[in-house]
Steps between C-alpha positions, in 0.01 A plus 500: 500500500820584313483695170783452251513719190714531192444806274832479318336429162171579328360180659433562869551180707327455833513237769286493813619261770285415800652221706521196272266659239652671207325693219692618190375732230621705207365820355598647164525852633677641194463878535218482754712420809473840668130523429406143594744354752306582819173368346675185385650435845164572668313268262753216546477529880120505482500189273674323788250635758764740636541875541790738550478445876582127453848579371777419748796564272604611151777384275596671176750436220742794506624437150662502261222599264293775352569842653135596496363160604734471800445860600124467500479156663754574775346836577151347536629224726713735713187713551287195587755362745528836675129565521417143609797483744630175349860409413625528143795319353669564165699222336700442183563208263314190391437382854368835622173352632685241710735770636211737578305230681811394698562856609137566590489180706815616678322824600695731272364821356668718241254784586561654156595297193700667225506362141808351334465572129810308389637808319464873488147614412454613136328831542427685183587867477222755462453606140472870585 
């Protein structure tokens, strides 16, 4: 099963693809992404009768998008890919899912995906 994830906005978008079967879901993560992403992914896999061990590949939107959302989502998926020994592909643009699937089917593996924020991060200065 292929997991595709977009955490570039406050709405987390997930697709699970198993052969010809496709499941799509959205989660209004808002400010709960770091706290709830692993549970959300686990629950969505379980709803399809699957577990982490059923994953054969991961695709993730690299950006552009929210600094925090991309950082959290990509870090979680990099960690999952490494621990499960499955390939991970990062892709950009409106057709990112198609590109990720094409590359996974071709046997590619980015090993580590880095986010593309679209601009420099806006990091506030400490007040003290």
